[in-house]
C-alpha positions in Angstrom: 43.5 244.2 122.5 41.5 243.4 119.4 42.4 240.3 117.4 41.9 240.5 113.6 39.8 238.1 111.7 42.9 236.9 109.8 44.6 236.1 113.0 41.7 234.1 114.2 41.5 232.2 110.9 45.3 231.5 111.0 45.0 230.1 114.6 42.2 227.8 113.5 44.1 226.7 110.4 47.3 225.9 112.2 45.5 224.1 115.0 43.7 222.0 112.4 47.0 221.2 110.7 48.7 220.3 114.0 45.9 218.0 115.2 45.7 216.3 111.8 49.5 215.8 111.7 49.5 214.4 115.3 46.7 211.9 114.5 48.3 210.8 111.2 51.7 210.3 112.8 50.3 208.4 115.8 48.3 206.0 113.5 51.3 205.5 111.2 53.7 204.7 114.1 51.3 201.9 115.2 50.6 200.4 111.8 52.9 197.5 112.3 51.7 197.0 115.9 48.0 196.8 114.9 47.4 193.8 112.7 45.2 194.4 109.6 42.1 192.8 111.0 38.5 194.2 111.1 38.4 196.3 114.3 41.9 197.6 113.8 41.3 198.6 110.2 38.0 200.4 111.1 39.9 202.4 113.7 42.8 203.1 111.3 40.6 204.3 108.4 38.5 206.4 110.8 41.5 208.2 112.3 43.2 208.7 108.9 39.9 210.1 107.5 39.8 212.6 110.4 43.4 213.7 109.8 42.9 214.0 106.0 39.8 216.1 106.5 41.7 218.4 108.8 44.6 218.5 106.2 42.1 219.5 103.5 40.5 222.2 105.6 43.8 223.7 106.8 45.3 223.6 103.3 42.2 225.2 101.6 42.0 228.0 104.1 45.8 228.5 104.1 45.8 229.1 100.3 42.9 231.5 100.6 44.5 233.4 103.5 47.8 233.6 101.7 46.2 234.8 98.5 44.5 237.5 100.4 47.4 238.7 102.6 50.5 237.6 100.7 52.1 236.9 104.1 54.4 233.8 103.8 54.0 232.9 107.5 50.5 231.8 106.6 52.0 229.0 104.6 53.3 227.2 107.8 50.3 224.8 107.9 51.1 223.7 104.4 54.7 223.0 105.4 53.5 220.9 108.4 51.2 218.8 106.2 54.0 218.3 103.6 56.5 217.2 106.3 53.9 214.8 107.8 53.2 213.3 104.3 56.9 212.7 103.8 57.2 211.1 107.3 54.2 208.8 106.6 55.7 207.7 103.3 59.0 206.9 105.0 57.3 204.8 107.7 55.3 202.9 105.1 58.4 202.1 103.1 60.2 201.0 106.3 57.4 198.7 107.3 57.5 197.0 103.9 61.1 196.1 104.6 60.7 194.8 108.1 60.3 191.1 107.1 63.0 190.8 104.5 65.3 188.8 106.8 65.1 185.0 106.4 62.9 183.1 108.8 64.7 180.1 110.4 61.8 178.9 112.6 58.1 179.6 113.1 55.4 178.2 115.3 51.7 178.6 115.7 49.0 178.1 118.4 46.3 176.0 116.7 43.8 175.3 119.5 41.3 178.1 119.3 40.2 179.8 116.0 39.0 182.9 118.0 42.4 183.5 119.6 45.7 182.6 117.8 49.4 183.1 118.3 52.0 183.0 115.5 55.7 183.7 116.0 58.7 183.9 113.5 62.3 183.7 114.5 64.6 185.3 112.0 68.3 184.8 111.0 69.4 188.1 112.5 68.1 187.1 116.0 64.9 189.1 115.8 61.4 187.8 116.1 57.9 188.7 115.0 55.0 187.7 117.3 51.3 188.0 116.3 48.6 187.6 118.9 45.2 187.9 117.4 41.5 187.0 117.3 38.9 187.0 114.5 38.5 190.8 114.7 41.7 192.4 116.0 45.3 191.6 117.1 48.7 193.0 118.0 52.2 192.5 116.7 55.3 192.5 118.8 58.9 192.6 117.7 62.3 192.4 119.4 65.4 190.4 119.9 65.7 186.8 121.0 68.5 184.5 122.3 68.7 180.8 123.1 69.9 179.0 126.3 69.6 175.3 126.7 65.9 174.6 125.9 64.7 178.2 126.6 64.1 181.1 124.2 64.4 184.5 125.8 62.4 187.4 124.2 63.1 191.1 124.5 60.0 193.2 123.8 60.3 196.5 122.0 56.8 197.4 123.2 55.3 196.2 126.5 52.6 193.5 126.2 49.0 194.8 126.3 46.9 193.8 129.2 45.1 191.0 127.3 48.5 189.5 126.2 50.2 189.5 129.5 49.8 185.7 129.8 52.4 185.4 127.2 55.8 184.9 128.8 59.1 186.5 127.8 60.6 183.1 128.2 59.6 180.2 125.9 60.2 176.5 126.5 61.0 174.2 123.6 59.9 170.5 123.9 60.3 168.4 120.7 58.0 170.1 118.2 56.3 172.4 120.6 56.9 175.7 122.3 55.2 176.5 125.6 54.6 180.2 126.4 52.7 180.5 129.7 54.1 180.2 133.2 52.2 179.6 136.5 52.4 181.4 139.8 55.5 179.3 140.7 57.3 180.5 137.5 57.0 177.0 135.9 55.8 176.5 132.4 52.3 175.2 131.9 52.9 172.3 129.6 49.5 171.4 128.3 47.9 171.3 124.8 46.1 174.6 125.3 49.2 176.6 126.1 51.6 175.6 123.4 52.5 176.5 119.9 53.4 173.8 117.3 56.6 174.3 115.3 55.5 174.4 111.7 58.9 175.2 110.1 62.5 174.9 111.4 65.8 175.5 109.6 68.9 173.5 110.6 70.6 176.8 111.6 68.2 177.2 114.5 70.0 175.1 117.1 69.7 175.4 120.9 73.0 176.1 122.6 
């Protein structure tokens, strides 16, 4: 069975559109997770550039093929790119609204400039946790609740391998929050494994 040149071109066009859409959607879904630091931004811009090149190629050849054949099915790649563009816009708008809830307590690890931790606890019982170095970093979100002197965190995304030292239980002691537990499940209460509370609202009370 002989395949026409138009069919081969159409397969190439739609594959380019699908791959470009997939890359763009994956990058967009992880924008809030990957902090805007050097290595992360290089990767994000690189992947977005690849997807946009694929978009341009697929759209250019789609228009040419449609103008030649007048077959509306050849416009499918344009539809995929259009839907992806709408999706990316929605996620960007959603990300800008993630931190509108009031912060009632925040704390930061200050011991090492090359590796820092920052956490915000919000009024709606959600938190934002940033773990980062000079070049890259990750952001985690989820729900928290309080019991006695312990803060329990629920992670929406699993911790990456390099962040697994951070516990899902935090211990509050005066103006400090300890985040690492030893092999006996006890908190490591030393100056290198704590965050200092830098802001606290009266509504954040341990129960």
